[in-house]
C-alpha positions in Angstrom: -10.6 -4.5 16.2 -9.3 -5.6 19.6 -11.1 -3.0 21.6 -9.5 -4.1 24.8 -6.0 -2.9 23.6 -7.5 0.6 23.7 -9.1 0.1 27.2 -6.2 -1.0 29.4 -6.9 -0.2 33.1 -9.8 2.1 32.2 -13.3 0.8 32.7 -14.8 4.0 31.1 -12.9 3.2 27.9 -14.1 -0.4 28.0 -17.7 0.7 27.9 -17.0 3.4 25.3 -15.2 1.2 22.8 -17.5 -1.7 23.4 -20.5 0.4 22.5 -18.7 1.6 19.3 -18.0 -1.9 18.4 -21.6 -3.0 19.1 -22.9 -0.3 16.8 -20.5 -1.2 14.1 -21.4 -4.9 14.0 -25.1 -4.6 14.4 -27.8 -3.6 11.8 -29.9 -0.9 13.4 -33.6 -0.9 12.3 -34.9 1.1 15.3 -36.9 3.9 13.8 -36.1 6.4 16.5 -32.3 6.0 16.3 -29.7 7.3 13.8 -26.0 8.1 13.7 -25.0 11.7 14.1 -22.0 12.9 12.1 -18.6 12.9 13.7 -18.8 16.7 13.8 -22.1 16.6 15.6 -20.7 14.2 18.2 -17.6 16.4 18.6 -19.8 19.5 19.3 -21.9 17.6 21.8 -18.7 16.7 23.8 -17.4 20.2 23.8 -16.4 22.5 26.7 -20.0 24.0 26.7 -20.8 20.9 28.8 -19.3 22.9 31.7 -21.6 25.9 31.4 -24.8 26.5 33.3 -27.3 28.7 31.4 -30.7 28.9 33.0 -32.8 31.5 31.3 -32.8 33.0 27.8 -30.8 35.4 25.6 -29.3 38.3 27.8 -31.6 37.2 30.6 -29.6 34.4 32.3 -29.5 33.5 35.9 -25.7 33.1 35.8 -22.9 35.3 34.5 -20.5 34.2 31.8 -23.1 33.4 29.1 -21.8 35.6 26.3 -21.0 32.7 24.0 -24.0 30.6 25.3 -26.2 33.4 24.0 -24.5 33.3 20.6 -24.8 29.5 20.3 -28.5 29.5 21.2 -29.3 32.3 18.8 -27.4 30.5 16.0 -29.4 27.3 16.6 -32.7 29.2 16.7 -32.0 31.1 13.5 -31.0 27.9 11.7 -34.0 25.9 12.8 -36.4 28.8 12.0 -35.0 28.9 8.5 -35.0 25.1 8.1 -38.7 24.8 8.9 -39.8 28.3 7.7 -41.2 29.4 11.1 -41.0 32.7 13.0 -40.2 31.4 16.6 -38.3 28.5 18.0 -37.2 27.2 21.4 -34.2 24.9 21.1 -33.8 24.2 24.8 -35.9 21.0 25.5 -33.7 18.1 26.6 -36.0 15.6 24.8 -39.0 15.2 22.6 -41.1 14.2 25.7 -40.1 17.4 27.5 -40.8 19.5 24.4 -44.3 17.9 24.2 -45.1 18.5 27.8 -43.9 22.1 27.6 -46.0 22.6 24.5 -49.1 21.2 26.1 -48.6 23.3 29.3 -48.4 26.4 27.1 -51.8 25.6 25.6 -53.7 23.9 28.4 -54.7 24.3 32.0 -54.9 21.5 34.5 -57.7 19.1 33.7 -58.3 20.3 30.1 -59.4 17.7 27.6 -56.8 16.7 25.0 -57.5 14.5 21.9 -54.6 12.1 21.1 -53.9 9.0 19.1 -54.2 5.6 20.8 -50.7 4.3 21.5 -51.4 1.0 19.8 -52.5 2.9 16.7 -49.2 4.8 16.5 -49.4 7.5 19.2 -46.7 8.4 21.7 -46.5 8.0 25.5 -46.1 11.8 26.0 -49.4 12.4 24.1 -51.7 11.5 26.9 -50.9 7.8 27.3 -52.5 6.4 30.5 -49.1 5.5 31.8 -47.6 8.9 31.2 -47.8 12.0 33.4 -49.6 13.9 30.7 -52.7 11.8 31.4 -52.6 12.7 35.0 -52.4 16.5 34.4 -54.9 16.5 31.4 -58.0 14.5 30.5 -57.1 12.5 27.4 -59.6 11.3 24.8 -58.3 8.9 22.1 -58.8 8.5 18.4 -57.3 5.9 16.1 -57.0 4.6 12.5 -59.6 3.4 10.1 -59.4 -0.4 10.1 -60.0 -0.6 6.3 -57.6 2.0 5.1 -55.1 1.7 8.0 -54.9 5.5 8.0 -56.1 8.1 10.5 -59.9 8.3 10.8 -60.5 12.0 10.4 -64.3 11.5 10.7 -63.8 10.0 14.1 -61.6 12.9 15.1 -64.4 15.4 14.0 -67.0 13.5 15.9 -64.9 13.3 19.1 -64.0 17.0 18.9 -67.7 17.8 18.5 -68.6 15.6 21.5 -65.7 16.4 24.0 -64.6 19.9 22.9 -60.9 19.3 23.5 -58.5 22.2 24.1 -55.9 20.5 21.9 -55.7 17.9 19.1 -52.3 16.2 19.2 -51.2 14.6 15.9 -48.1 12.6 15.1 -46.6 9.7 17.0 -44.1 6.9 17.2 -45.3 4.4 14.7 -47.8 6.0 12.3 -46.4 5.6 8.8 -48.7 7.4 6.4 -49.3 11.0 5.3 -51.1 13.2 7.8 -53.7 15.6 6.2 -52.9 18.8 8.1 -55.6 20.8 6.1 -58.5 18.6 7.3 -57.2 18.8 10.9 -56.9 22.6 10.6 -60.4 22.9 9.3 -61.7 20.8 12.2 -59.8 23.0 14.7 -61.1 26.2 13.1 -64.7 25.1 13.5 -64.4 24.1 17.1 -61.8 26.6 18.3 -59.3 23.9 19.1 -55.5 24.1 19.1 -53.6 21.8 16.8 -50.3 20.5 18.0 -48.1 18.5 15.5 -45.4 16.2 16.8 -43.2 15.6 13.7 -40.3 14.0 15.6 -40.1 11.0 13.3 -40.4 12.6 9.9 -38.9 16.0 10.5 -36.0 15.3 8.2 -38.4 14.3 5.4 -40.4 17.5 6.0 -37.3 19.8 5.6 -36.4 17.9 2.5 -39.8 18.5 1.0 -40.7 14.8 1.0 -43.5 14.9 3.6 -46.2 17.7 4.0 -45.2 20.3 6.5 -47.6 21.3 9.3 -46.3 24.9 9.2 -49.3 27.2 8.5 -51.7 24.6 9.8 -50.5 23.6 13.3 -50.4 26.1 16.2 -47.4 24.4 17.8 -44.9 22.0 16.2 -42.6 19.8 18.3 -39.8 17.6 17.1 -36.8 15.7 18.3 -33.4 16.3 16.6 -31.9 12.8 16.6 -34.1 10.7 14.3 -34.4 11.6 10.6 -32.8 15.0 11.4 -29.6 13.1 12.3 -28.5 15.4 15.1 -27.9 15.0 18.8 -30.6 13.7 21.2 -32.9 16.6 22.1 -36.1 18.5 21.4 -37.3 21.7 19.7 -40.6 23.6 19.8 -41.7 25.7 16.8 -44.6 28.2 16.3 -45.7 31.2 14.2 -47.8 32.7 16.9 -46.1 35.4 18.9 -48.3 35.0 22.0 -47.6 31.3 22.1 -43.8 31.9 21.8 -43.9 33.7 25.2 -45.9 30.9 26.8 -43.6 28.2 25.3 -40.5 29.9 26.7 -42.0 30.0 30.2 -43.2 26.4 29.9 -39.8 25.2 29.0 -37.9 27.3 31.6 -38.7 27.5 34.5 -41.7 25.3 33.7 -40.5 21.8 33.1 -36.7 22.0 33.1 -33.8 24.0 34.5 -30.6 24.9 32.7 -30.3 24.2 29.0 -27.7 21.7 27.7 -25.6 24.2 25.8 -23.3 21.5 24.3 -26.3 19.8 22.9 -27.7 23.1 21.5 -24.3 23.6 19.8 -24.7 20.2 18.2 -28.2 20.9 17.2 -27.1 24.1 15.5 -24.6 22.0 13.4 -27.2 19.4 12.6 -29.5 22.1 11.4 -26.8 23.4 9.1 -26.1 19.9 7.7 -29.9 19.6 7.1 -29.8 22.6 4.8 -27.5 20.9 2.3 -28.5 19.3 -1.0 -26.8 16.1 0.1 -29.3 16.0 3.0 -32.2 16.1 0.6 -30.6 13.2 -1.4 -30.1 11.3 1.9 -33.8 11.8 2.9 -34.9 10.6 -0.5 -32.9 7.4 0.0 -34.4 6.9 3.5 -37.9 7.1 2.0 -37.0 4.9 -0.9 -35.4 2.3 1.4 -38.4 2.2 3.7 -40.8 1.6 0.8 -38.6 -1.0 -0.7 -38.1 -2.7 2.6 -41.8 -2.8 3.2 -42.4 -4.2 -0.3 -39.8 -6.9 0.3 -41.4 -7.9 3.6 -44.8 -8.1 1.9 -43.4 -10.3 -0.8 -42.2 -12.7 1.9 -45.7 -12.9 3.3 -45.4 -10.4 6.1 -48.5 -8.2 6.9 -47.6 -4.5 6.7 -49.9 -2.2 8.7 -51.8 0.1 6.2 -50.1 -1.8 3.4 -47.3 0.6 2.8 -45.4 3.6 4.2 -44.9 7.3 3.4 -42.1 7.8 6.0 -38.9 6.2 7.2 -40.8 3.5 9.2 -43.4 0.8 8.9 -45.2 -1.7 11.2 -45.3 -5.4 10.7 -48.2 -7.4 12.0 -46.8 -10.8 13.1 -50.2 -12.5 13.8 -50.2 -14.4 10.6 -46.8 -15.7 11.5 -47.9 -16.8 14.9 -45.0 -14.9 16.4 -44.9 -12.2 19.1 -42.9 -9.0 18.8 -41.0 -9.8 21.9 -39.8 -13.1 20.5 -38.8 -11.6 17.1 -37.0 -8.7 18.7 -35.1 -11.2 21.0 -34.3 -13.6 18.2 -33.1 -11.0 15.8 -30.8 -9.5 18.4 -29.1 -12.9 18.6 -28.1 -12.4 14.9 -27.1 -8.7 15.3 -30.3 -7.2 13.9 -31.7 -4.6 16.2 -35.3 -3.5 16.1 -38.1 -3.1 18.6 -41.3 -4.9 19.4 -44.4 -2.7 18.8 -48.1 -2.8 19.5 -50.4 -2.9 16.5 -53.9 -1.5 16.3 -56.2 -3.3 18.6 -53.3 -5.4 19.9 -54.5 -7.9 22.5 -50.9 -8.7 23.6 -49.5 -6.8 26.6 -47.1 -4.0 25.5 -44.1 -5.9 26.8 -45.0 -8.7 24.3 -46.8 -7.0 21.4 -48.0 -8.5 18.1 -45.8 -6.5 15.9 -42.4 -5.0 15.2 -41.4 -1.6 14.0 -38.8 -1.2 11.3 -37.0 2.1 10.4 -34.5 2.9 7.7 -32.8 6.1 8.8 -29.8 4.4 10.5 -29.2 1.9 7.7 -29.4 4.6 5.1 -26.8 6.6 7.0 -24.5 3.5 6.7 -25.2 3.4 2.9 -27.6 0.5 2.6 -29.6 0.4 -0.6 -31.7 -2.2 -2.5 -29.2 -5.0 -2.6 -28.4 -4.8 1.1 -32.1 -4.5 2.1 -33.0 -7.5 -0.1 -30.2 -9.5 1.5 -31.3 -8.5 5.0 -35.0 -9.4 4.4 -33.9 -12.8 3.1 -32.0 -13.4 6.3 -34.9 -12.3 8.5 -37.3 -14.4 6.6 -35.0 -17.5 6.7 -34.6 -17.1 10.5 -38.3 -16.6 11.3 -39.6 -19.4 9.0 -37.6 -22.2 10.6 -39.4 -24.2 13.3 -37.8 -23.9 16.7 -35.2 -21.4 15.4 -34.1 -20.5 18.9 -32.5 -23.9 19.4 -31.0 -24.1 15.9 -27.6 -22.7 17.0 -25.9 -23.4 13.7 -28.4 -21.3 11.8 -28.3 -18.5 14.3 -24.5 -18.5 14.1 -24.4 -18.6 10.3 -26.9 -15.7 9.9 -25.0 -13.7 12.6 -21.8 -14.0 10.6 -23.6 -12.9 7.5 -24.9 -9.8 9.3 -21.5 -9.0 10.7 -19.9 -9.3 7.3 -22.5 -7.0 5.9 -21.8 -4.4 8.6 -18.1 -4.5 8.0 -18.7 -3.5 4.4 -20.6 -0.4 5.6 -18.7 1.1 8.6 -20.4 3.9 10.5 -17.2 5.8 11.5 -14.2 4.8 9.5 -11.6 5.7 12.1 -13.3 4.2 15.1 -12.5 0.5 14.5 
């Protein structure tokens, strides 16, 4: 496609079509990204972009919100049905804002919160030292068991006993195994602690019945809508506790944000409808299968997989045995049109901008239609690239692999009518 024929005298078009083209010719392994359907993208770019809607149903700060109310109610009813919960707030602009609003509905300034270490799979908004949540609350950190590579529930119990946190935050950005909600609930019940579950990464697997749901165990559940749920970028907060619903609503607005993005809420509503289909269940099954198969292929090539396997759409690769940094691998793979991110691993001694690992996710490639053959081919290309001495200066090899990746992408277009 000659994108510049579509962009004459319009710089905005140049950026737009250039990004379409970039997405089409790159393999996306970033676990927190996916491709929304064309219908979701269309809804997000709708005329609701023009409408301001501070407040909630029939209690707005602006007039003219008749259809805004209907859109928001539609999204709420669908996500409640999807996750089997009683109350939902669909206004958060992002997962981080959803998390902060959820925390502020449970905690007071200075309260102790128990959260996963970021190099063990936690998230910035869960009390990371560089995040605002650590300035408002007092974070204490738990991690994984170094033998099993899974969450150390005994450590959590001991920390709760010692520090009496107001909230335990569970879920994160790179933890790949099953979370035992029942054990966590039992700990919370003994010590009178709230349980907050951030299921942003594996929400799609939950609604498809492929990952245990925290509903009935967690007091508050947060999620994004753009990862395995395959919707627009945004956040949602869920609960079954009526008193918390009121606090959540006030924490979102006017607590941490102003007017809702109604166009995004409309797109969320459509994504929730898409997630109710049988095809969505099949899609989630393929995501999970692809992740397990990808991890197995990497192991067969001598790569060290954190915890040995995955139960979700992502897994972490420890690069120490390859004497490579995550930053180098991320940079090198981008040269051949394979996009992923460097990632800290447990007890990582590298700085976060270097990292000793990489994170690989399969949601986006599954959306494209990749299965075993494509993943095997991809792993062979990655292995070939990373096992050559001084690969960065081997321009012939880089160019050859880049062409192979582009050819692979052309066989699996994201949007047929865009290129």
